[in-house]
N, C-alpha and C positions, 0 to 999 in steps of 0.2 A: 292255675295251672291247665284246670279245664278247658277256660276260655279261650286260651291261647292255642290249644291242636288244632282246631277249623283254621286257623290262621297258618300255621306250621305246613297242615296236609297241602293246603292251597299254594303256599310258595314251592314245597313240592313237586308237585302238578305242572305249574307253570315252567320250572327249572328244566324238567323232563320235556316239556315241550318245543325251549330254548334248542336243547343239544339236540334233539331227532328234527329241527330245521336247519343246526348248522351241520349235520350228517347229511341230509338229503341235498342242501345249497352250501359245499366248503367252499367255491373259489368266491362267491358272492361276501361269502362272513371275510375271505381272506383281505379281498378286495377293500369292503368298507371300514376294515382295522387299520387298512395300511391309509387310505384317506382320511382318516381319523388321525392319524400319526403325524402325516406330513401337515393336516391344518396347525398339530396342536405344535410342531416345531416353527412354522412360519407366523405363529401368533409370537412365542418364547423370542425370537430373531428382532423381528421390528421392534419388539416392548425393550429389549437390551440395549438394540442400537438407536432409541430416539430420543433425539436430543445433541446428536454427536455434530459435530460443528466440521462443514469441510476445511482441509488444510489451506492456504492460500497457495500454495504450488497448485491447486486443482482449482478452486473458484473462490476468490473472496467476497463478493458480493453480486447476487444475482442480478438484480437490477444495475450493475455497473455498465460500463461502456469500454473501457480503457484497458487493454492487452498489454502486457510486459514481455518481453524473452528474453533469456540470455542463451546466446547462439557461439559455437554449436550446443546444442544441448549435451552433448557427448563429444571428448574428444583423448583421444590415446597420445600421450607423448612421453620423452625420457626425464627420469628423476632428473631434477637441478636445470630443464630447460624450460624457458619462459615461454607462455604460448598467453594469446587474445582472446578474451571475452566479450563480446557487443551486445550491450542492452539494449533490444531494439523495442519500439514502441508502435501500437497501432490504437489510433483515438477512434473510430469510425465514426460514426456522425457526431462526437461530440469536440469542445475547442478547448482544448487544455490551457492552464493557466500557469501550473505549477505541481511537481512533485516530488514529495518526500521518500528517498529510498532508503530504504535497512537490508543489508544482506550478513550471513551470518557464515563461517569458514570455521575447519580445526585448522590453528595456527602451527600444531605438530604435524599438522600434515601436510598442509597447501600455505605459501607465500605471497601473501599480494601487494605488490608491487606498485603500482600505480591505481588511479580510478580518475578519467577525465571525462570533462563533459563532450556531448557528440554534437551534431550540428542541428538538432532538434528544439532542444530548449537550450537558450545560446547565454541566459543570465544566470549566475551562479549568486544564489541566496544563502546559503550554506555553504563554506569548502568542503571538499572529501575528507573524512576523518579514517584511517586504517590504524585500528588498535583493540587489542583482547578479543580477537575473532570476530570481530564485525567491521564493516564498510558504513558509511552514512556519508548522504550530502542530500541537498537542496537543490534543483535547478527551476528557471521558471522562463515564460515565454515575455517578451518584452512588453513594456507597461501601456504601449499605443498599440498594440497587434490585435487587440481584441479575444487572446487566446489565439492556440496553433491547430489546426485538423490534419489529418493527414497522418503518414506513417515515415520512421527516420530512425536515428538512431540515436539514444537517449544519452548511451554513457559506453567508453570504452574501460575492461578492466583487465590489467597485466598479472599473470599468477604464475607462479612455479610450485611445481609439486615438490616436494620434501623429499618422502620416501613412496616406496612401494605402497602399490591397493589405491583405489579409490577415494577420493575425497570428493565434496562439493561444495558449489556456493549456494544457498537456497533464500530466497524471501523471506523476511517477516511481518508480521501483523500489522510494526510501525510503519509499511512502507502505505504512502496515500497518495491523490490522483485528485487537484482539483482542476474543476471544469465549470465555465460559464455557466449560469442558469441552474446551479445545484448547490446546496449546501454539505453534501454528504461527498464522502469518499466515493469513488467513480471508480477505482478500481476494480475491473472485472474479472481478470488473470494474471497471474506470474508464475511464469515456468523455470523452473529453475536449471542448473546445468552441472553435470557431472565431468570430472578433470579424473582418467586412468593414466597409468604408467606402467612404461614398456619393461624397466627395469632399471640399474642404473645407467649415465650418462657418465662421458669422460669427465676426468676433474679440470674443476672452471679454471680459465687464468686466473693468476693471482691480483689481475690490475683490479681496481675499484670500481665496482660496479655504480654508475650514475645513479644520484639520491632522484626519487620521482619527483615530476613535477608538480607543484600543487595546480587546482584549477584556480584559474584566474580570479580575481575578485572583478566584480564590476566599477566599473568607474561608471564615480556618480556625476549627474549631466552640472552642465556648468550653472554656478548661481549668479547671478547680476547683485552686481553691489546694492549693499541697500542705501538709498538715499536719505535723507534724513526727515522724516515723516513733518509738516506743519502742524501746528497745537490746534488742536479741534477746539472750533469754537462752542459755546454752551449752547443747547437748542433750549428751547421754553420746557419741550415735554419728551419724556425716555425713546427713545427708536425702540422697538421689538426686536427680540433676539433673531439673530438670523438662522434659518434651517441649514445645518450642515448638510452636504451631499457627502454619504458614505466613502470615506476615500480622503476626503480634503482632510489632511493630517494636522499642517500647518497654513499658516496665514502670508507665508510668505509669496508677493507674485501677484497676489490677488486680494479680492473683497475678503474679509473672514465667511468662511463656509461655503464658497459660491462656484469652489474650480479644483479641478484636480488636476493636479499638473507634475511637473516633475520634481520641484521643491519638496512634494510629499512623496514621490519616489523615493528620492534623497533620505530623508528620514523613516519612511517605512524600512528602510534597507537599515539603517540605521538602530534601530530597535527591534529587529527581527530575531526572533528566539526571548527574546523575554517574557517573563511571566511577573504576574502581580493581580491583585483584587479585579474580577472583571470590569471594564473600560477604565482602570486607572490610569491610563494614556490612550490620546486619540488614535495611535496607531493599531491600538486594538478594536479595530473593528466592530468583529461582532460580540464583543463585548464578552468573549468566554474566559478571561484572563491570561491570554496566551497568544504573542504575536508568531501566528503562522500563516501554513499556505491558504488556509482560508480567509484569511483577512487579505493577503495577496490576492485572491481570486476576485473580491468584492473591487479593492481597489481598481485590476484592470477592467473590471464590466466598466467603472464606472471614471475611468480615466477620459480626461479631455473635458468632460463635462463642467 
């Protein structure tokens, strides 16, 4: 214990000096304490929010280039009154080949009566479905377009609020956009819409409402009638296997592997949405086990070659 007394006395002397300094400079001491508190709170906030992903309604991919928006972003209508929401697209500098869209809504608050293609992407790869609080459809540019750049209406959605209070149409993470020159989802932002109500509207007429018209199916290009091929004469040595151009899905109308044409387009539409082992069919151009807009993107890029 005798050895610890000098240490204890030294600590008391140091404490007395600190107390005297605080009494002499109270304002500086208070500012120092506040500064340390602010720094501590800042460190806690950023550490607690680190790794939080932004919602798709804010930003989907920072490196993306395509923006989707529901317009008007906010609309007020009477209950049981139908209104129209337009989905617009702005590709900035990108050339879009296809867009797969998924929206969610509360079916207890909102009725979606139809979802039809706009004038920007005119090929329907997947018909619109409206069920269980979700809207899904996939649209594309014509195969010989090389992708489409600019802005316009991607789709038109008709909705009817069923109750008072706000309801929303919200993009999900399954919304994807394919563009020429990229194998990634190029959706940069997607803005939702809010539908609010004024109150009850007059009782609707008893006449039945027309059923929504589905998105039109693409008409397959006419195929030339196949003529019987002459029997191949045997050759003394085997020919080398041709290099298949990505997107040459069938051998109809061309030498195997050397042309991407309307026959391949028809086959890709037929196989679109199928899943299996990677590369199990030639329509799975990117060999990821799913025939999707990424395959259509490669197809459009090579169409006509």
